[in-house]
C-alpha positions, 0 to 999 in steps of 0.5 A: 618950922618944927624945931625938929627941922630946925635941929635937924638943919642946924646939925647938917650945915654945921656937922664940921665945927660940930666933929671937930668938937667931938674929936677934940673932946675925946682926945682931951678927955681921954687924954690920947696921942692921937697923930694928925692923920689919924685926927682928920680921919676921924673929924671926917668920920664924924663929919659925914655921922652928922650929916647922916642925923641931920639929913635921916631927921629931917627925910624920916630915913630909916637906915640907922648907920652910915656906911662911913661909919662901918668902914672907919670902924673897920680900919680902927681894927686894921691898924689895931691888929697891923700894928699889935694893938689891943683892942681896948684902945680902941674899946676905951674911947666909946664911953667918953665919945658918947658921953661928949655926943651926948652934951653937944646933942643935949645943948641943941636940943636945949637950944632948940626948944626941942620937945623930950620925946624928940631931945629922946630920939636923937640920943637913941638913934646917935647911941645906936649908931656908936653901938653898931661902930663898937660893934663892927669894930668888935667883929672885924677885929676878932675876923683880922686877928683869927687870921693874923693868926692862922697867917702866922701858923701857916708860916711856923709849919711851913719853918718846922720842915723845909726842904733844902737840896745838898746835891743832885737827887739828895733833899734834907727835910730837917724837923725843927721845933714842936711836932704836934698834929698841925705839923705832922698834917702839913708834912703829909699833906705839903711837905711830902707831896712836894718832895715827889715833884722835885724828883729826888732819889734821897730824902734824909729826914732829920729829927735832931731839931725836934723839941717835943718827943709825943705820938705824932712823931713815931706815927710822923717816921712811919708814916713819911718812910712807907709812902716816899719808899712807896715813891721810890724814893730813897729814906733816911732818918737821922738825929734819931735821940734815945728819947725818941727811939724809946717813944718809937718803940712804946707806940708799937712801930718797927723799925727794923727797916728804916735805915738811920743814921746818928748825923746827917753827914753821915747819912750822906757819906753814907749815900 
């Protein structure tokens, strides 16, 4: 019976003890304050990793990464993104983890009299697993962060131009905050069609809450007014501050056919 076989059998049979050594070692080296449930989850994952390593060395399984390790990496990323944590908090655990694995496996290699070739092969296998876990963590964290950012941007866009019914047949669309390319596109692609579905007679587009004056506001005034009027909807503009009016004029857009009032109150009274 070869030394490598005995080593592999020992790894498989003592996986829980070895997993506990790794988890406790990482917590101690990193001076981490880890909740009990996370500690137990890590032990379960490393338990499976040692089982996988032991069996793969015996069976000469060419599969290099256990599925549970990749799933665990994804869960780590999910927890960091959902809690607003940094990716560096996960990455900082990998160097001590590798060091502890190498110390444990080196000690066992010496104890079971493994050759230098076998020892190097085992360390190479475990390094590949941990590197794959780190890579999966990177990719999943970025994917989840990008999705969360996109979802947040969508919510901000919705809040930037809400539709507020005030009377039968009358709605106000207060434009709030910064109006840029994405906001303008959202209003034309989503807000205007929604207004058409509501079958209203009058729309008050209020610009008093806008923070930034740019060419998108000028174009938006023109597009919203023209589109809604073609639908037979009476459009009134309110809150056009002098700086907005100057921007519109400089853009070359004709406001002569746009009905406007200083305040929403004045517009409602007129309607």
